[in-house]
C-alpha positions in Angstrom: 174.8 116.3 279.9 171.5 117.7 281.3 169.6 116.9 278.1 171.2 113.5 277.7 170.2 112.4 281.3 166.6 113.7 280.8 166.3 112.2 277.3 167.7 108.8 278.5 165.2 108.6 281.4 162.3 109.7 279.1 163.3 107.0 276.5 163.6 104.3 279.2 160.7 105.2 281.5 158.8 108.2 280.3 156.9 109.7 277.4 159.6 108.8 274.8 159.2 105.1 275.7 155.7 105.1 274.0 154.8 105.6 270.4 152.3 108.4 271.3 154.5 110.0 273.9 155.3 113.7 273.4 158.0 116.0 274.7 157.7 119.8 274.8 160.7 121.9 275.7 160.4 125.7 276.2 162.6 128.4 277.5 162.1 131.8 279.2 164.4 134.7 280.0 164.2 135.6 283.7 166.6 138.5 284.0 169.7 136.9 285.4 168.5 133.3 284.8 167.2 131.2 282.0 164.3 128.8 282.7 163.9 125.6 280.7 160.7 123.6 281.0 160.8 119.9 280.0 157.2 118.5 279.8 156.3 115.0 278.9 152.9 113.7 278.1 151.4 110.5 276.6 153.8 108.1 278.4 153.2 105.6 281.1 151.7 106.8 284.4 154.4 108.6 286.4 155.2 107.3 289.8 157.4 109.4 292.1 160.5 107.4 293.0 160.5 105.8 296.4 164.2 105.1 296.5 166.9 107.7 296.9 168.2 109.4 293.7 170.4 107.3 291.5 173.9 108.2 290.3 172.6 110.0 287.2 170.2 112.1 289.2 172.8 113.0 291.8 175.3 114.0 289.1 172.6 116.1 287.3 171.8 117.9 290.6 175.4 118.5 291.4 176.0 119.9 287.9 173.0 122.2 288.0 173.8 123.5 291.5 177.5 123.8 291.4 178.5 124.4 287.8 175.4 126.1 286.4 174.4 128.1 289.5 170.8 126.8 289.2 168.0 124.8 290.5 165.8 121.9 289.3 162.2 121.4 290.3 160.5 118.1 289.3 156.7 117.7 289.2 155.9 114.0 289.2 152.4 114.6 287.7 150.6 111.3 286.8 150.0 112.7 283.3 153.8 113.2 282.7 156.8 114.5 284.4 157.5 118.3 284.3 161.1 119.4 285.0 161.8 123.1 285.5 165.5 124.1 285.3 166.6 127.6 286.3 170.2 128.3 285.2 172.4 131.3 285.8 173.1 133.3 282.7 176.6 134.2 284.1 177.4 130.5 284.4 176.1 129.8 280.9 178.3 132.6 279.5 175.4 134.7 278.2 
């Protein structure tokens, strides 16, 4: 669900909505957590949302916080959005 929400938003509004847009996904082991970095470049200029989070974003945050014991940090960089997910290894079953 996490990847689906991020990919859908990227295809509709972000880097994946442009032919030259790029997406880089990396992961890091942080002792009791896993960090996943989602970095978009080459898309339209990023504008931080002025309105409250929509249903998909709220559901994503609830899933990350309550089911995966994690956090999500979003950097609304003009060059492309960067999302850092930190998820509990225990909740992931690793």
